[in-house]
Biopython code that builds the backbone (N, CA, C, O; Angstrom):
import numpy as np
from Bio.PDB.StructureBuilder import StructureBuilder

atoms = [
    (1, "MET", "N", (48.796, -46.656, 24.612)),
    (1, "MET", "CA", (48.102, -45.402, 24.380)),
    (1, "MET", "C", (49.088, -44.316, 23.988)),
    (1, "MET", "O", (50.266, -44.338, 24.343)),
    (2, "SER", "N", (48.558, -43.386, 23.254)),
    (2, "SER", "CA", (49.386, -42.276, 22.794)),
    (2, "SER", "C", (49.268, -41.117, 23.774)),
    (2, "SER", "O", (48.229, -40.926, 24.406)),
    (3, "ASP", "N", (50.328, -40.359, 23.889)),
    (3, "ASP", "CA", (50.340, -39.194, 24.776)),
    (3, "ASP", "C", (49.958, -37.916, 24.030)),
    (3, "ASP", "O", (50.170, -36.815, 24.537)),
    (4, "LYS", "N", (49.393, -38.058, 22.824)),
    (4, "LYS", "CA", (48.996, -36.880, 22.042)),
    (4, "LYS", "C", (47.818, -36.179, 22.713)),
    (4, "LYS", "O", (46.861, -36.820, 23.150)),
    (5, "LYS", "N", (47.903, -34.885, 22.786)),
    (5, "LYS", "CA", (46.807, -34.082, 23.318)),
    (5, "LYS", "C", (45.978, -33.556, 22.149)),
    (5, "LYS", "O", (46.495, -33.283, 21.066)),
    (6, "TRP", "N", (44.680, -33.424, 22.402)),
    (6, "TRP", "CA", (43.803, -32.906, 21.355)),
    (6, "TRP", "C", (44.082, -31.429, 21.123)),
    (6, "TRP", "O", (44.217, -30.642, 22.060)),
    (7, "GLN", "N", (44.165, -31.079, 19.845)),
    (7, "GLN", "CA", (44.342, -29.677, 19.471)),
    (7, "GLN", "C", (43.294, -29.351, 18.414)),
    (7, "GLN", "O", (43.141, -30.077, 17.432)),
    (8, "PRO", "N", (42.576, -28.252, 18.628)),
    (8, "PRO", "CA", (41.528, -27.904, 17.660)),
    (8, "PRO", "C", (42.129, -27.600, 16.291)),
    (8, "PRO", "O", (43.199, -27.003, 16.166)),
    (9, "GLY", "N", (41.396, -28.036, 15.278)),
    (9, "GLY", "CA", (41.835, -27.790, 13.906)),
    (9, "GLY", "C", (40.838, -26.913, 13.179)),
    (9, "GLY", "O", (39.930, -26.339, 13.781)),
    (10, "LYS", "N", (41.026, -26.820, 11.871)),
    (10, "LYS", "CA", (40.184, -25.969, 11.034)),
    (10, "LYS", "C", (38.722, -26.460, 11.051)),
    (10, "LYS", "O", (37.796, -25.652, 11.115)),
    (11, "LYS", "N", (38.525, -27.782, 10.994)),
    (11, "LYS", "CA", (37.164, -28.333, 11.010)),
    (11, "LYS", "C", (36.454, -28.000, 12.323)),
    (11, "LYS", "O", (35.251, -27.739, 12.330)),
    (12, "ASP", "N", (37.188, -28.009, 13.422)),
    (12, "ASP", "CA", (36.599, -27.674, 14.720)),
    (12, "ASP", "C", (36.161, -26.209, 14.759)),
    (12, "ASP", "O", (35.112, -25.889, 15.318)),
    (13, "ALA", "N", (36.947, -25.338, 14.177)),
    (13, "ALA", "CA", (36.609, -23.914, 14.138)),
    (13, "ALA", "C", (35.372, -23.679, 13.277)),
    (13, "ALA", "O", (34.509, -22.877, 13.632)),
    (14, "VAL", "N", (35.285, -24.377, 12.145)),
    (14, "VAL", "CA", (34.119, -24.240, 11.270)),
    (14, "VAL", "C", (32.869, -24.751, 11.995)),
    (14, "VAL", "O", (31.820, -24.109, 11.947)),
    (15, "PHE", "N", (32.978, -25.895, 12.662)),
    (15, "PHE", "CA", (31.857, -26.442, 13.416)),
    (15, "PHE", "C", (31.399, -25.467, 14.497)),
    (15, "PHE", "O", (30.200, -25.232, 14.647)),
    (16, "ALA", "N", (32.327, -24.905, 15.241)),
    (16, "ALA", "CA", (31.991, -23.949, 16.306)),
    (16, "ALA", "C", (31.314, -22.712, 15.719)),
    (16, "ALA", "O", (30.367, -22.189, 16.307)),
    (17, "ALA", "N", (31.787, -22.240, 14.568)),
    (17, "ALA", "CA", (31.182, -21.066, 13.927)),
    (17, "ALA", "C", (29.753, -21.359, 13.498)),
    (17, "ALA", "O", (28.877, -20.507, 13.643)),
    (18, "VAL", "N", (29.507, -22.556, 12.971)),
    (18, "VAL", "CA", (28.151, -22.928, 12.551)),
    (18, "VAL", "C", (27.230, -23.018, 13.768)),
    (18, "VAL", "O", (26.098, -22.536, 13.716)),
    (19, "VAL", "N", (27.686, -23.612, 14.836)),
    (19, "VAL", "CA", (26.880, -23.723, 16.055)),
    (19, "VAL", "C", (26.549, -22.337, 16.598)),
    (19, "VAL", "O", (25.409, -22.089, 16.990)),
    (20, "ILE", "N", (27.509, -21.446, 16.629)),
    (20, "ILE", "CA", (27.282, -20.080, 17.119)),
    (20, "ILE", "C", (26.290, -19.350, 16.218)),
    (20, "ILE", "O", (25.409, -18.643, 16.707)),
    (21, "ALA", "N", (26.430, -19.520, 14.899)),
    (21, "ALA", "CA", (25.514, -18.867, 13.960)),
    (21, "ALA", "C", (24.085, -19.356, 14.164)),
    (21, "ALA", "O", (23.152, -18.553, 14.136)),
    (22, "VAL", "N", (23.897, -20.647, 14.365)),
    (22, "VAL", "CA", (22.555, -21.195, 14.593)),
    (22, "VAL", "C", (21.967, -20.635, 15.880)),
    (22, "VAL", "O", (20.794, -20.263, 15.912)),
    (23, "ILE", "N", (22.753, -20.572, 16.925)),
    (23, "ILE", "CA", (22.272, -20.037, 18.203)),
    (23, "ILE", "C", (21.869, -18.571, 18.059)),
    (23, "ILE", "O", (20.826, -18.160, 18.568)),
    (24, "VAL", "N", (22.689, -17.786, 17.372)),
    (24, "VAL", "CA", (22.374, -16.362, 17.164)),
    (24, "VAL", "C", (21.072, -16.220, 16.375)),
    (24, "VAL", "O", (20.229, -15.394, 16.724)),
    (25, "LEU", "N", (20.898, -17.014, 15.317)),
    (25, "LEU", "CA", (19.673, -16.940, 14.517)),
    (25, "LEU", "C", (18.447, -17.333, 15.345)),
    (25, "LEU", "O", (17.389, -16.718, 15.216)),
    (26, "LEU", "N", (18.584, -18.339, 16.181)),
    (26, "LEU", "CA", (17.462, -18.734, 17.030)),
    (26, "LEU", "C", (17.101, -17.645, 18.036)),
    (26, "LEU", "O", (15.921, -17.389, 18.280)),
    (27, "VAL", "N", (18.089, -17.018, 18.605)),
    (27, "VAL", "CA", (17.833, -15.944, 19.577)),
    (27, "VAL", "C", (17.182, -14.753, 18.886)),
    (27, "VAL", "O", (16.207, -14.200, 19.395)),
    (28, "LEU", "N", (17.709, -14.354, 17.737)),
    (28, "LEU", "CA", (17.147, -13.207, 17.029)),
    (28, "LEU", "C", (15.745, -13.509, 16.505)),
    (28, "LEU", "O", (14.883, -12.629, 16.500)),
    (29, "GLY", "N", (15.515, -14.723, 16.072)),
    (29, "GLY", "CA", (14.219, -15.100, 15.533)),
    (29, "GLY", "C", (13.139, -15.248, 16.581)),
    (29, "GLY", "O", (11.954, -15.255, 16.245)),
    (30, "SER", "N", (13.513, -15.367, 17.833)),
    (30, "SER", "CA", (12.520, -15.561, 18.882)),
    (30, "SER", "C", (12.183, -14.271, 19.619)),
    (30, "SER", "O", (11.481, -14.305, 20.629)),
    (31, "SER", "N", (12.667, -13.150, 19.136)),
    (31, "SER", "CA", (12.380, -11.885, 19.814)),
    (31, "SER", "C", (10.923, -11.485, 19.609)),
    (31, "SER", "O", (10.256, -11.989, 18.706)),
    (32, "GLU", "N", (10.445, -10.600, 20.428)),
    (32, "GLU", "CA", (9.067, -10.133, 20.368)),
    (32, "GLU", "C", (8.811, -9.430, 19.034)),
    (32, "GLU", "O", (9.649, -8.674, 18.544)),
    (33, "ARG", "N", (7.652, -9.692, 18.468)),
    (33, "ARG", "CA", (7.299, -9.047, 17.197)),
    (33, "ARG", "C", (7.111, -7.558, 17.412)),
    (33, "ARG", "O", (6.737, -7.112, 18.497)),
    (34, "THR", "N", (7.373, -6.800, 16.366)),
    (34, "THR", "CA", (7.253, -5.345, 16.467)),
    (34, "THR", "C", (6.176, -4.837, 15.512)),
    (34, "THR", "O", (6.389, -3.855, 14.800)),
    (35, "THR", "N", (5.028, -5.496, 15.494)),
    (35, "THR", "CA", (3.942, -5.043, 14.642)),
    (35, "THR", "C", (3.221, -3.876, 15.295)),
    (35, "THR", "O", (3.317, -3.653, 16.502)),
    (36, "LYS", "N", (2.508, -3.149, 14.476)),
    (36, "LYS", "CA", (1.776, -1.985, 14.976)),
    (36, "LYS", "C", (0.550, -2.439, 15.765)),
    (36, "LYS", "O", (-0.146, -3.367, 15.352)),
    (37, "PRO", "N", (0.285, -1.789, 16.899)),
    (37, "PRO", "CA", (-0.957, -2.094, 17.611)),
    (37, "PRO", "C", (-2.130, -1.483, 16.854)),
    (37, "PRO", "O", (-1.951, -0.560, 16.060)),
    (38, "THR", "N", (-3.306, -1.991, 17.099)),
    (38, "THR", "CA", (-4.476, -1.378, 16.472)),
    (38, "THR", "C", (-4.774, -0.061, 17.180)),
    (38, "THR", "O", (-4.525, 0.058, 18.380)),
    (39, "PRO", "N", (-5.298, 0.922, 16.472)),
    (39, "PRO", "CA", (-5.630, 2.191, 17.116)),
    (39, "PRO", "C", (-6.696, 1.992, 18.193)),
    (39, "PRO", "O", (-7.535, 1.097, 18.092)),
    (40, "ASP", "N", (-6.653, 2.819, 19.200)),
    (40, "ASP", "CA", (-7.622, 2.737, 20.294)),
    (40, "ASP", "C", (-8.792, 3.665, 19.977)),
    (40, "ASP", "O", (-8.879, 4.779, 20.493)),
    (41, "ASP", "N", (-9.685, 3.184, 19.120)),
    (41, "ASP", "CA", (-10.885, 3.956, 18.776)),
    (41, "ASP", "C", (-12.076, 3.011, 18.703)),
    (41, "ASP", "O", (-11.914, 1.793, 18.786)),
    (42, "ALA", "N", (-13.278, 3.573, 18.546)),
    (42, "ALA", "CA", (-14.513, 2.783, 18.570)),
    (42, "ALA", "C", (-14.534, 1.733, 17.454)),
    (42, "ALA", "O", (-15.010, 0.618, 17.667)),
    (43, "VAL", "N", (-14.033, 2.072, 16.290)),
    (43, "VAL", "CA", (-14.044, 1.127, 15.166)),
    (43, "VAL", "C", (-13.185, -0.096, 15.486)),
    (43, "VAL", "O", (-13.617, -1.229, 15.274)),
    (44, "HIS", "N", (-11.989, 0.123, 15.989)),
    (44, "HIS", "CA", (-11.086, -0.995, 16.256)),
    (44, "HIS", "C", (-11.456, -1.776, 17.520)),
    (44, "HIS", "O", (-11.120, -2.955, 17.629)),
    (45, "ARG", "N", (-12.132, -1.148, 18.462)),
    (45, "ARG", "CA", (-12.572, -1.875, 19.657)),
    (45, "ARG", "C", (-13.676, -2.871, 19.318)),
    (45, "ARG", "O", (-13.870, -3.846, 20.043)),
    (46, "THR", "N", (-14.401, -2.637, 18.229)),
    (46, "THR", "CA", (-15.490, -3.545, 17.842)),
    (46, "THR", "C", (-15.107, -4.502, 16.728)),
    (46, "THR", "O", (-15.924, -5.338, 16.342)),
    (47, "ALA", "N", (-13.900, -4.412, 16.200)),
    (47, "ALA", "CA", (-13.444, -5.329, 15.144)),
    (47, "ALA", "C", (-13.025, -6.642, 15.792)),
    (47, "ALA", "O", (-11.984, -6.722, 16.444)),
    (48, "ILE", "N", (-13.852, -7.673, 15.604)),
    (48, "ILE", "CA", (-13.564, -8.940, 16.281)),
    (48, "ILE", "C", (-13.328, -10.099, 15.316)),
    (48, "ILE", "O", (-13.197, -11.242, 15.752)),
    (49, "SER", "N", (-13.273, -9.825, 14.020)),
    (49, "SER", "CA", (-13.037, -10.905, 13.062)),
    (49, "SER", "C", (-12.204, -10.393, 11.890)),
    (49, "SER", "O", (-12.084, -9.189, 11.667)),
    (50, "HIS", "N", (-11.644, -11.322, 11.164)),
    (50, "HIS", "CA", (-10.862, -10.988, 9.965)),
    (50, "HIS", "C", (-11.735, -10.254, 8.950)),
    (50, "HIS", "O", (-11.288, -9.303, 8.310)),
    (51, "GLU", "N", (-12.965, -10.697, 8.810)),
    (51, "GLU", "CA", (-13.878, -10.059, 7.853)),
    (51, "GLU", "C", (-14.120, -8.599, 8.208)),
    (51, "GLU", "O", (-14.176, -7.741, 7.326)),
    (52, "THR", "N", (-14.265, -8.319, 9.495)),
    (52, "THR", "CA", (-14.466, -6.944, 9.939)),
    (52, "THR", "C", (-13.245, -6.099, 9.593)),
    (52, "THR", "O", (-13.382, -4.970, 9.123)),
    (53, "CYS", "N", (-12.050, -6.644, 9.823)),
    (53, "CYS", "CA", (-10.814, -5.907, 9.520)),
    (53, "CYS", "C", (-10.698, -5.634, 8.014)),
    (53, "CYS", "O", (-10.277, -4.555, 7.596)),
    (54, "MET", "N", (-11.080, -6.637, 7.208)),
    (54, "MET", "CA", (-10.909, -6.519, 5.755)),
    (54, "MET", "C", (-11.873, -5.522, 5.120)),
    (54, "MET", "O", (-11.674, -5.124, 3.972)),
    (55, "GLN", "N", (-12.923, -5.108, 5.853)),
    (55, "GLN", "CA", (-13.818, -4.084, 5.308)),
    (55, "GLN", "C", (-13.036, -2.809, 5.019)),
    (55, "GLN", "O", (-13.311, -2.126, 4.032)),
    (56, "CYS", "N", (-12.067, -2.480, 5.866)),
    (56, "CYS", "CA", (-11.235, -1.292, 5.653)),
    (56, "CYS", "C", (-9.857, -1.648, 5.097)),
    (56, "CYS", "O", (-9.289, -0.893, 4.307)),
    (57, "HIS", "N", (-9.314, -2.814, 5.515)),
    (57, "HIS", "CA", (-7.935, -3.149, 5.175)),
    (57, "HIS", "C", (-7.802, -4.120, 4.015)),
    (57, "HIS", "O", (-6.701, -4.584, 3.720)),
    (58, "GLY", "N", (-8.924, -4.437, 3.344)),
    (58, "GLY", "CA", (-8.888, -5.265, 2.143)),
    (58, "GLY", "C", (-8.379, -4.442, 0.967)),
    (58, "GLY", "O", (-8.161, -3.238, 1.095)),
    (59, "ALA", "N", (-8.191, -5.087, -0.170)),
    (59, "ALA", "CA", (-7.635, -4.417, -1.362)),
    (59, "ALA", "C", (-8.460, -3.202, -1.788)),
    (59, "ALA", "O", (-7.904, -2.228, -2.295)),
    (60, "ASP", "N", (-9.773, -3.247, -1.590)),
    (60, "ASP", "CA", (-10.641, -2.134, -1.998)),
    (60, "ASP", "C", (-11.043, -1.241, -0.831)),
    (60, "ASP", "O", (-11.886, -0.359, -0.994)),
    (61, "GLY", "N", (-10.459, -1.452, 0.332)),
    (61, "GLY", "CA", (-10.816, -0.678, 1.516)),
    (61, "GLY", "C", (-10.161, 0.694, 1.545)),
    (61, "GLY", "O", (-9.338, 1.019, 0.688)),
    (62, "VAL", "N", (-10.534, 1.497, 2.538)),
    (62, "VAL", "CA", (-9.985, 2.839, 2.678)),
    (62, "VAL", "C", (-8.509, 2.831, 3.075)),
    (62, "VAL", "O", (-7.778, 3.776, 2.778)),
    (63, "ARG", "N", (-8.078, 1.775, 3.740)),
    (63, "ARG", "CA", (-6.673, 1.679, 4.140)),
    (63, "ARG", "C", (-6.205, 0.236, 3.943)),
    (63, "ARG", "O", (-6.105, -0.528, 4.904)),
    (64, "PRO", "N", (-5.915, -0.136, 2.670)),
    (64, "PRO", "CA", (-5.514, -1.512, 2.376)),
    (64, "PRO", "C", (-4.213, -1.895, 3.077)),
    (64, "PRO", "O", (-3.386, -1.042, 3.400)),
    (65, "GLN", "N", (-4.054, -3.199, 3.303)),
    (65, "GLN", "CA", (-2.813, -3.697, 3.885)),
    (65, "GLN", "C", (-1.650, -3.353, 2.955)),
    (65, "GLN", "O", (-1.828, -3.327, 1.737)),
    (66, "PRO", "N", (-0.464, -3.090, 3.505)),
    (66, "PRO", "CA", (0.686, -2.773, 2.657)),
    (66, "PRO", "C", (1.149, -3.994, 1.864)),
    (66, "PRO", "O", (0.871, -5.132, 2.242)),
    (67, "LEU", "N", (1.845, -3.751, 0.782)),
    (67, "LEU", "CA", (2.411, -4.842, -0.008)),
    (67, "LEU", "C", (3.325, -5.675, 0.870)),
    (67, "LEU", "O", (4.081, -5.133, 1.676)),
    (68, "GLY", "N", (3.260, -6.980, 0.721)),
    (68, "GLY", "CA", (4.115, -7.861, 1.500)),
    (68, "GLY", "C", (3.550, -8.219, 2.862)),
    (68, "GLY", "O", (4.191, -8.944, 3.624)),
    (69, "HIS", "N", (2.358, -7.724, 3.184)),
    (69, "HIS", "CA", (1.745, -8.047, 4.471)),
    (69, "HIS", "C", (1.421, -9.532, 4.500)),
    (69, "HIS", "O", (1.005, -10.097, 3.488)),
    (70, "ALA", "N", (1.607, -10.160, 5.638)),
    (70, "ALA", "CA", (1.306, -11.589, 5.790)),
    (70, "ALA", "C", (-0.155, -11.846, 5.446)),
    (70, "ALA", "O", (-1.031, -11.039, 5.756)),
    (71, "SER", "N", (-0.401, -12.973, 4.805)),
    (71, "SER", "CA", (-1.781, -13.279, 4.406)),
    (71, "SER", "C", (-2.447, -14.177, 5.435)),
    (71, "SER", "O", (-2.921, -15.265, 5.110)),
    (72, "SER", "N", (-2.478, -13.719, 6.668)),
    (72, "SER", "CA", (-3.100, -14.469, 7.758)),
    (72, "SER", "C", (-4.541, -14.026, 7.930)),
    (72, "SER", "O", (-4.900, -12.892, 7.611)),
    (73, "THR", "N", (-5.353, -14.925, 8.434)),
    (73, "THR", "CA", (-6.741, -14.561, 8.723)),
    (73, "THR", "C", (-6.922, -14.300, 10.213)),
    (73, "THR", "O", (-8.050, -14.142, 10.680)),
    (74, "GLN", "N", (-5.838, -14.254, 10.954)),
    (74, "GLN", "CA", (-5.894, -14.009, 12.398)),
    (74, "GLN", "C", (-5.153, -12.717, 12.715)),
    (74, "GLN", "O", (-4.000, -12.739, 13.147)),
    (75, "CYS", "N", (-5.820, -11.603, 12.497)),
    (75, "CYS", "CA", (-5.196, -10.281, 12.643)),
    (75, "CYS", "C", (-4.577, -10.073, 14.028)),
    (75, "CYS", "O", (-3.485, -9.518, 14.154)),
    (76, "PHE", "N", (-5.296, -10.529, 15.071)),
    (76, "PHE", "CA", (-4.846, -10.259, 16.434)),
    (76, "PHE", "C", (-3.797, -11.244, 16.932)),
    (76, "PHE", "O", (-3.421, -11.220, 18.104)),
    (77, "GLN", "N", (-3.328, -12.106, 16.042)),
    (77, "GLN", "CA", (-2.189, -12.947, 16.395)),
    (77, "GLN", "C", (-0.928, -12.080, 16.406)),
    (77, "GLN", "O", (0.006, -12.346, 17.163)),
    (78, "CYS", "N", (-0.904, -11.055, 15.572)),
    (78, "CYS", "CA", (0.252, -10.146, 15.504)),
    (78, "CYS", "C", (-0.060, -8.774, 16.105)),
    (78, "CYS", "O", (0.724, -8.244, 16.892)),
    (79, "HIS", "N", (-1.200, -8.208, 15.734)),
    (79, "HIS", "CA", (-1.556, -6.868, 16.180)),
    (79, "HIS", "C", (-2.226, -6.927, 17.552)),
    (79, "HIS", "O", (-3.101, -7.759, 17.791)),
    (80, "THR", "N", (-1.805, -6.037, 18.446)),
    (80, "THR", "CA", (-2.394, -6.028, 19.792)),
    (80, "THR", "C", (-3.737, -5.312, 19.783)),
    (80, "THR", "O", (-3.959, -4.386, 19.002)),
    (81, "GLN", "N", (-4.612, -5.749, 20.648)),
    (81, "GLN", "CA", (-5.943, -5.181, 20.735)),
    (81, "GLN", "C", (-5.924, -3.897, 21.554)),
    (81, "GLN", "O", (-5.124, -3.760, 22.480)),
    (82, "PRO", "N", (-6.807, -2.952, 21.214)),
    (82, "PRO", "CA", (-6.891, -1.715, 22.009)),
    (82, "PRO", "C", (-7.562, -1.976, 23.356)),
    (82, "PRO", "O", (-8.228, -2.995, 23.539)),
    (83, "LYS", "N", (-7.384, -1.065, 24.279)),
    (83, "LYS", "CA", (-8.064, -1.179, 25.587)),
    (83, "LYS", "C", (-9.559, -1.143, 25.372)),
    (83, "LYS", "O", (-10.051, -0.376, 24.545)),
    (84, "GLY", "N", (-10.275, -1.952, 26.095)),
    (84, "GLY", "CA", (-11.725, -1.982, 25.958)),
    (84, "GLY", "C", (-12.190, -2.790, 24.767)),
    (84, "GLY", "O", (-13.345, -2.671, 24.357)),
    (85, "TRP", "N", (-11.318, -3.610, 24.202)),
    (85, "TRP", "CA", (-11.662, -4.415, 23.032)),
    (85, "TRP", "C", (-12.783, -5.378, 23.371)),
    (85, "TRP", "O", (-12.788, -5.957, 24.458)),
    (86, "LEU", "N", (-13.731, -5.562, 22.467)),
    (86, "LEU", "CA", (-14.913, -6.377, 22.741)),
    (86, "LEU", "C", (-14.722, -7.860, 22.421)),
    (86, "LEU", "O", (-15.581, -8.675, 22.758)),
    (87, "GLY", "N", (-13.621, -8.218, 21.782)),
    (87, "GLY", "CA", (-13.374, -9.620, 21.446)),
    (87, "GLY", "C", (-12.736, -10.375, 22.602)),
    (87, "GLY", "O", (-12.621, -9.857, 23.713)),
    (88, "VAL", "N", (-12.329, -11.592, 22.327)),
    (88, "VAL", "CA", (-11.676, -12.424, 23.344)),
    (88, "VAL", "C", (-10.204, -12.101, 23.363)),
    (88, "VAL", "O", (-9.550, -12.170, 22.322)),
    (89, "ALA", "N", (-9.659, -11.750, 24.517)),
    (89, "ALA", "CA", (-8.245, -11.381, 24.640)),
    (89, "ALA", "C", (-7.352, -12.590, 24.450)),
    (89, "ALA", "O", (-7.768, -13.731, 24.651)),
    (90, "LYS", "N", (-6.107, -12.318, 24.055)),
    (90, "LYS", "CA", (-5.104, -13.381, 23.864)),
    (90, "LYS", "C", (-4.861, -14.107, 25.149)),
    (90, "LYS", "O", (-4.052, -15.034, 25.191)),
]
sb = StructureBuilder()
sb.init_structure("model")
sb.init_model(0)
sb.init_chain("A")
sb.init_seg("    ")
for serial, (resi, resn, name, xyz) in enumerate(atoms, 1):
    if name == "N":
        sb.init_residue(resn, " ", resi, " ")
    sb.init_atom(name, np.array(xyz, "f"), 0.0, 1.0, " ", f" {name:<3s}", serial, name[0])
structure = sb.get_structure()
């Protein structure tokens, strides 16, 4: 057997940097979403479906979704419901 001791090299440093980068990305990607809650008013307390939301937030509505908004049909997956909401809570 050889008495050589292991010494980290350039490949080991690159590997460690990649592992650290992946861990950082996973931690940052798993943080709580920062979407806007729905306003606490009578209109939003009764909005219980995507179709109801799109009456105002569709392309022709009074307050259309901003450009780049996710094209999901589950509004309350991201946006929190107001107090007294009439739908099924998360």
